[in-house]
Backbone as JSON, one array per atom type, in Angstrom:
{
  "sequence": "MAKIKKVTVTFDEAELTDVVGFKVFYDKLSISEASPFLTVAVVPTQTAYNLELPTAIPITDGTYNLGVVAVDNAGNESDMDVMTRFFDFTPPKKPVWRV",
  "N": [[43.71, -2.89, 276.54], [44.44, -0.04, 274.53], [42.09, 2.58, 273.27], [41.49, 4.26, 270.36], [40.61, 7.72, 269.88], [38.04, 7.75, 267.02], [38.23, 10.21, 264.16], [35.98, 12.0, 262.36], [36.02, 13.5, 258.97], [34.11, 15.58, 256.79], [32.99, 16.48, 253.49], [30.92, 18.44, 251.56], [29.02, 17.93, 248.62], [27.48, 19.9, 247.27], [25.3, 21.75, 245.24], [27.1, 20.93, 243.0], [27.42, 19.67, 239.88], [27.16, 17.17, 237.37], [29.18, 15.26, 238.47], [31.44, 12.63, 239.31], [32.96, 11.64, 240.93], [35.46, 11.99, 243.42], [38.73, 13.3, 244.32], [40.54, 12.68, 247.45], [43.19, 14.46, 248.76], [45.92, 14.13, 250.88], [48.9, 15.15, 252.77], [51.2, 15.89, 255.07], [53.49, 17.82, 254.75], [53.12, 20.67, 252.11], [50.25, 20.53, 250.54], [49.66, 19.1, 247.3], [48.42, 18.05, 243.84], [50.26, 16.09, 243.45], [50.57, 14.86, 245.84], [49.71, 12.37, 247.87], [46.69, 10.33, 247.43], [43.15, 9.25, 248.02], [40.21, 8.08, 246.33], [36.91, 8.74, 245.67], [34.02, 7.7, 245.13], [30.87, 8.96, 243.99], [27.85, 8.81, 245.25], [24.56, 8.11, 244.31], [22.09, 10.64, 245.1], [23.08, 11.08, 247.62], [24.85, 13.87, 249.46], [26.59, 14.72, 251.37], [29.86, 13.32, 252.56], [31.39, 11.2, 254.45], [34.65, 10.95, 255.99], [36.32, 8.39, 257.83], [38.84, 8.78, 260.08], [41.96, 7.52, 261.81], [41.18, 5.3, 260.04], [40.33, 5.45, 257.04], [42.37, 7.18, 255.53], [45.63, 6.81, 255.63], [46.74, 8.39, 258.23], [48.91, 9.43, 260.88], [49.66, 10.92, 264.0], [49.7, 14.78, 264.16], [50.03, 17.63, 261.88], [48.3, 17.73, 259.5], [47.33, 18.33, 255.77], [44.36, 18.7, 254.32], [42.67, 17.91, 251.04], [40.11, 18.43, 248.57], [39.23, 17.62, 245.57], [36.5, 17.64, 242.99], [35.42, 15.31, 240.8], [34.63, 15.09, 236.79], [32.62, 13.21, 234.51], [34.27, 13.56, 232.13], [36.74, 13.59, 233.34], [37.82, 15.75, 234.12], [39.08, 17.84, 236.76], [38.14, 19.81, 239.15], [38.99, 23.07, 241.25], [41.17, 22.75, 244.0], [39.69, 22.28, 247.29], [41.03, 22.91, 250.54], [41.9, 22.09, 253.87], [43.48, 22.62, 257.09], [44.49, 20.6, 259.89], [45.05, 19.54, 263.03], [45.78, 16.2, 264.14], [45.17, 13.98, 266.44], [45.92, 10.75, 267.75], [47.1, 9.19, 269.44], [46.86, 7.37, 272.58], [46.59, 8.01, 276.14], [48.86, 7.46, 278.72], [48.42, 4.07, 280.4], [46.73, 4.04, 283.73], [48.21, 3.18, 286.7], [47.28, 1.13, 289.49], [47.68, 1.72, 292.89], [48.89, 0.14, 295.89]],
  "CA": [[44.06, -2.5, 275.31], [43.96, 1.32, 274.29], [41.45, 2.58, 272.14], [41.88, 5.42, 269.77], [39.03, 7.96, 269.03], [38.47, 8.45, 265.44], [37.84, 11.75, 263.96], [35.4, 11.92, 260.82], [36.03, 14.66, 258.45], [33.07, 15.49, 256.11], [32.86, 17.35, 252.95], [29.6, 18.17, 250.38], [28.92, 18.17, 246.9], [26.26, 20.92, 247.23], [25.27, 22.38, 244.0], [28.02, 20.4, 241.92], [26.59, 19.13, 238.73], [28.02, 16.19, 236.76], [30.55, 14.91, 239.26], [31.24, 11.32, 239.16], [33.77, 11.16, 242.05], [36.31, 12.75, 244.34], [39.93, 12.54, 244.99], [40.82, 13.25, 248.5], [44.69, 14.71, 248.76], [46.64, 14.09, 252.14], [50.19, 15.46, 253.25], [52.06, 16.69, 256.21], [53.81, 19.1, 254.01], [52.21, 21.34, 251.39], [49.63, 19.79, 249.43], [49.44, 19.51, 245.88], [47.96, 17.25, 243.18], [51.34, 14.98, 243.72], [50.44, 14.25, 247.22], [48.96, 10.72, 248.12], [45.08, 10.56, 247.65], [41.96, 8.32, 247.76], [39.02, 8.18, 245.43], [35.77, 8.77, 246.34], [33.01, 7.73, 244.18], [29.63, 9.75, 243.9], [26.57, 7.59, 245.79], [23.32, 8.99, 244.21], [21.14, 10.92, 246.63], [24.16, 11.53, 248.76], [25.34, 15.18, 249.4], [28.04, 14.77, 252.17], [30.6, 12.31, 252.62], [32.29, 11.09, 255.58], [35.83, 9.69, 256.1], [36.96, 7.98, 259.22], [40.46, 8.87, 260.15], [43.09, 7.16, 260.68], [41.1, 4.34, 258.89], [40.07, 5.89, 255.32], [43.44, 7.83, 255.24], [46.77, 6.33, 256.55], [47.62, 9.3, 258.81], [49.42, 9.57, 262.28], [49.5, 12.1, 264.75], [50.41, 15.48, 263.68], [49.45, 18.19, 261.55], [48.08, 17.57, 257.74], [46.68, 19.26, 254.96], [43.73, 17.7, 253.62], [42.46, 18.66, 250.03], [39.58, 17.6, 248.24], [38.73, 17.84, 244.3], [35.53, 17.08, 242.13], [36.06, 15.01, 239.1], [33.25, 14.93, 236.37], [32.8, 12.46, 233.57], [35.47, 13.44, 231.2], [37.98, 13.43, 233.93], [38.3, 17.4, 234.39], [39.04, 18.19, 238.03], [37.81, 21.1, 240.18], [39.6, 23.46, 241.98], [40.84, 22.14, 245.31], [39.59, 23.06, 248.25], [42.09, 22.73, 251.52], [41.93, 22.59, 255.04], [44.72, 22.55, 257.72], [44.16, 20.58, 260.9], [46.23, 18.8, 263.87], [45.21, 15.03, 264.58], [45.77, 13.37, 267.82], [45.53, 9.61, 268.0], [47.96, 8.8, 270.66], [46.14, 7.27, 273.99], [47.18, 8.35, 277.26], [49.17, 6.04, 279.42], [47.45, 3.44, 281.04], [46.84, 4.22, 285.02], [48.72, 2.31, 287.83], [47.04, 1.04, 290.83], [48.99, 1.8, 293.99], [48.27, -0.67, 296.78]],
  "C": [[43.54, -1.14, 274.86], [42.87, 1.57, 273.14], [41.66, 4.08, 271.61], [40.45, 6.14, 269.25], [39.72, 8.4, 267.58], [37.65, 9.52, 265.01], [37.0, 11.43, 262.22], [35.58, 13.49, 260.13], [34.85, 14.42, 257.18], [33.22, 16.67, 254.87], [31.61, 17.13, 251.57], [30.08, 18.46, 249.22], [27.78, 19.01, 246.56], [26.65, 21.59, 245.77], [26.43, 21.95, 242.87], [27.14, 19.69, 241.08], [27.47, 18.13, 238.07], [29.35, 15.53, 237.15], [30.12, 13.3, 239.51], [32.18, 10.72, 240.77], [34.71, 12.04, 242.63], [37.61, 12.2, 244.49], [40.36, 13.69, 246.42], [42.27, 13.26, 248.73], [44.95, 14.55, 250.33], [47.97, 14.51, 252.12], [50.62, 16.57, 254.29], [52.51, 18.06, 255.59], [52.78, 19.88, 253.31], [51.56, 20.21, 250.45], [49.18, 20.1, 248.09], [48.89, 18.26, 245.34], [49.06, 15.83, 242.9], [51.17, 14.64, 244.91], [49.23, 13.13, 247.1], [47.65, 11.28, 248.23], [44.2, 9.42, 247.35], [40.83, 9.15, 246.8], [37.77, 7.68, 246.0], [34.7, 8.47, 245.56], [31.53, 8.15, 244.53], [28.56, 8.48, 244.14], [25.13, 8.53, 245.35], [22.53, 9.29, 245.38], [22.05, 11.25, 247.66], [24.86, 13.11, 248.78], [26.35, 15.46, 250.23], [28.49, 13.33, 252.4], [31.59, 12.45, 253.78], [33.43, 10.51, 255.55], [36.31, 9.67, 257.4], [38.48, 8.1, 259.44], [40.46, 8.11, 261.55], [42.35, 5.89, 259.47], [40.98, 4.75, 257.31], [41.3, 6.18, 254.94], [44.63, 7.25, 256.27], [47.5, 7.48, 257.22], [47.98, 9.0, 260.48], [49.48, 10.68, 263.08], [50.2, 13.32, 264.16], [49.62, 16.47, 262.85], [49.44, 17.8, 260.04], [47.09, 18.46, 257.4], [45.79, 18.19, 254.15], [43.05, 18.61, 252.28], [41.42, 17.62, 249.25], [39.01, 17.94, 246.46], [37.68, 17.22, 243.67], [36.14, 16.56, 240.84], [34.77, 14.65, 238.36], [33.72, 13.75, 235.11], [33.74, 12.31, 232.43], [36.66, 13.61, 231.69], [38.48, 14.92, 234.28], [37.97, 17.11, 235.77], [38.74, 19.88, 238.46], [39.03, 22.1, 240.61], [40.22, 22.54, 243.17], [40.59, 22.66, 246.49], [40.22, 22.04, 249.79], [41.9, 23.3, 252.8], [43.24, 21.94, 256.17], [44.24, 21.78, 259.08], [45.21, 19.46, 261.52], [45.23, 17.74, 264.01], [46.07, 14.46, 265.5], [45.12, 11.9, 268.14], [46.22, 8.48, 268.88], [46.78, 8.58, 271.86], [47.05, 7.64, 274.69], [47.84, 6.82, 277.77], [48.32, 5.21, 280.4], [47.88, 3.81, 282.85], [47.3, 3.25, 285.72], [48.05, 2.17, 289.02], [48.13, 1.13, 291.89], [48.09, 1.26, 294.93], [48.95, -0.4, 298.43]]
}
Protein backbone atom coordinates (compact mmCIF):
# COMPACT_ATOMS: atom_id res chain seq x y z
CA MET A 1 0.00 0.00 0.00
CA ALA A 2 1.45 3.36 -1.04
CA LYS A 3 1.91 6.09 1.53
CA ILE A 4 1.24 9.71 0.72
CA LYS A 5 3.40 12.27 2.47
CA LYS A 6 1.14 14.76 4.16
CA VAL A 7 1.99 18.45 4.06
CA THR A 8 1.36 20.82 6.95
CA VAL A 9 0.64 24.49 6.39
CA THR A 10 0.73 26.87 9.34
CA PHE A 11 -0.70 30.31 9.94
CA ASP A 12 -0.26 32.61 12.95
CA GLU A 13 -2.61 34.87 14.82
CA ALA A 14 0.26 36.93 16.18
CA GLU A 15 -0.88 40.35 17.39
CA LEU A 16 -4.52 39.73 16.46
CA THR A 17 -7.13 40.82 18.99
CA ASP A 18 -10.83 39.98 19.29
CA VAL A 19 -10.48 37.12 16.80
CA VAL A 20 -12.93 34.23 17.25
CA GLY A 21 -11.97 32.20 14.20
CA PHE A 22 -10.46 31.97 10.77
CA LYS A 23 -11.64 31.05 7.29
CA VAL A 24 -9.13 29.15 5.18
CA PHE A 25 -9.92 29.40 1.46
CA TYR A 26 -8.49 27.13 -1.25
CA ASP A 27 -8.74 27.08 -5.04
CA LYS A 28 -6.71 26.03 -8.05
CA LEU A 29 -7.71 29.16 -9.94
CA SER A 30 -7.82 32.66 -8.56
CA ILE A 31 -8.73 32.82 -4.90
CA SER A 32 -11.58 34.93 -3.58
CA GLU A 33 -14.19 34.89 -0.85
CA ALA A 34 -16.34 32.86 -3.26
CA SER A 35 -13.75 30.02 -3.17
CA PRO A 36 -14.39 26.91 -1.05
CA PHE A 37 -13.27 27.32 2.56
CA LEU A 38 -13.16 25.69 5.96
CA THR A 39 -13.62 27.35 9.32
CA VAL A 40 -11.03 27.12 12.10
CA ALA A 41 -12.04 28.14 15.62
CA VAL A 42 -9.65 30.04 17.87
CA VAL A 43 -8.15 27.93 20.63
CA PRO A 44 -7.27 29.98 23.74
CA THR A 45 -3.50 30.39 24.22
CA GLN A 46 -2.78 28.92 20.77
CA THR A 47 -0.95 31.27 18.42
CA ALA A 48 -0.21 28.99 15.46
CA TYR A 49 -2.60 26.71 13.59
CA ASN A 50 -1.54 23.71 11.49
CA LEU A 51 -3.63 22.15 8.73
CA GLU A 52 -2.55 18.75 7.41
CA LEU A 53 -3.09 18.38 3.67
CA PRO A 54 -4.78 16.64 1.93
CA THR A 55 -6.67 15.56 5.08
CA ALA A 56 -7.99 18.93 6.31
CA ILE A 57 -8.58 20.41 2.86
CA PRO A 58 -9.66 18.10 0.02
CA ILE A 59 -7.01 18.98 -2.55
CA THR A 60 -5.25 16.89 -5.18
CA ASP A 61 -1.95 17.31 -7.02
CA GLY A 62 -1.32 20.70 -8.54
CA THR A 63 -0.81 24.34 -7.77
CA TYR A 64 -3.25 25.83 -5.27
CA ASN A 65 -3.90 29.23 -3.81
CA LEU A 66 -4.56 29.18 -0.07
CA GLY A 67 -5.94 32.21 1.73
CA VAL A 68 -6.70 32.94 5.37
CA VAL A 69 -8.85 35.66 6.95
CA ALA A 70 -9.46 36.41 10.62
CA VAL A 71 -13.05 36.78 11.86
CA ASP A 72 -14.10 38.78 14.93
CA ASN A 73 -17.14 38.52 17.24
CA ALA A 74 -19.19 40.85 15.03
CA GLY A 75 -18.51 38.73 11.95
CA ASN A 76 -16.11 41.26 10.40
CA GLU A 77 -13.37 39.71 8.28
CA SER A 78 -9.79 40.88 7.81
CA ASP A 79 -8.07 41.23 4.47
CA MET A 80 -7.00 37.86 3.07
CA ASP A 81 -3.39 36.69 3.24
CA VAL A 82 -2.69 34.43 0.24
CA MET A 83 0.03 31.94 -0.66
CA THR A 84 0.46 29.87 -3.82
CA ARG A 85 2.07 26.46 -3.62
CA PHE A 86 2.47 23.27 -5.68
CA PHE A 87 1.35 20.09 -3.92
CA ASP A 88 2.35 16.56 -4.96
CA PHE A 89 0.47 13.71 -3.30
CA THR A 90 1.09 11.05 -5.97
CA PRO A 91 3.33 8.20 -4.77
CA PRO A 92 5.91 6.76 -7.17
CA LYS A 93 5.27 3.48 -8.98
CA LYS A 94 6.19 0.36 -7.08
CA PRO A 95 9.53 -1.31 -7.84
CA VAL A 96 9.45 -4.69 -9.57
CA TRP A 97 11.74 -7.56 -8.56
CA ARG A 98 13.77 -9.10 -11.38
CA VAL A 99 14.75 -12.74 -10.94
